[in-house]
C-alpha positions, 0 to 999 in steps of 0.5 A: 142964636147959639142957645137955640142951636144947642137946644135943637141939638137936644131934639135930634134923632142922634145922641148929642155927645159932649166930651167935656173940656177945660180950656180953649185949645180943647174946645177948638179941637172939638170944633175942628173934629166936627162936634156940634157943641162944647161943654165944660167940666167944673171939676176938670177946670178946678183940678187943672188949676190945682183945686178941688171941685165944688166951687173951690176956685173963685167965681171970677176965675171960673168965669174967666176960663168960661169966657176964654172957651166961649170966645175960642169957638163958633159953636155953642158952649154949655157951662158947668155952673155947679150950684151957681156960686151963690146961695141967694137968688140975687147972687144967682141971677147976677152970676147967670147974667155974667155967664150970658155976657161971657157967651154961654149958650147953656148951663148945668145946675146941680141941686146938691152939695157936700159931693151930692150927699145933701139935696136942696128941697125941690121947691127951693131948687125949682125957684133957682131954676126959675130965677136963671130962666128969668134972667135969660128971658129978659135978654130974649135968649133961651139959655139951655138949662140942664138940671141935675137931679142928684138923687142917685148920689145922695145918701138919704135914701134907704132903697133904689126905688126911693131914689128913683121916685125922688129923681122923677119928682125932681125932674118933673118939678125942674121941667115945670120951672124951666129946665130943658134937660134932666141930668140924673147924674150917678144913674148908670144902669140900663134898666133904671135909665129905661124907666126914667126915659119913660117917666121924664118928658124932656131930654135926658143927659147921662154921664158916661162911666165904665158902668154906663151902657155904651153910646149906641145903647144909650141912643137906642134907649132914647137918651138925648145927651151924654157927657164925660165930666172930668174923666178925659182930663183925668185920663190925660193926667194919668198918662202924664203921670206914667210919662213922668215915671218913665222919664224918672227912670231914664226913658222918654219913648212915651213922650216922643212916640206920640208927639205933636209938632208945633205945626200940629198945634198951631191951628188950634191957637189964637193968632196974635197977642192976648188983648 
């Protein structure tokens, strides 16, 4: 089962590196290069469609993209589920079931809204994680739940230590509720990550940022998983903008200098017509 494979990848001695994608060709490229799993980025998917992150695109739109990505590869796919696209537990369970139908082997589930400014009560978020776990268990699938603890994003704490203690409380509650991995997004300094590694008895996911320790250091700390969120998409968008500027000024060296041919692209395309 792909879900079990994904879970096992969180318990290997090597760091699980997930350069997040937003479309099938990116997923196929990752698979071809030997990455053992694929992770989506909700912000990259939404922004590639012209919308902001934060469940601004329709659930059925997100689900369609996820299903296309999952169908395109043979390796496990972890889906950025945001807040679950539902407030009620009933709606959350329905959406989780649809994700399983779409081929998801894992999910990220966040515990905040308003770009992380506000946090759900810990008990409420634990119930949401339990609800998702129950849906997967009924199908005998160990969906890998990567539970975000957004304490380091929220603006409700007076000190760094308060954020730290809240993150640890949330991590322990989410693990108890059925989470497999904890994602303290917004935490990027080595000292804090070392402390979290000592106090959280589950795999930890770190977001790669310019401020975060390098991948080698993360592995030395004992971090289990690193993801890139929307940053790869945004880096490519920045390069596209520079290309457009060059073209507007009468040049095209940047486009033509690193161009793939149709034959280069072909291995990553689905054969035949869309069914």
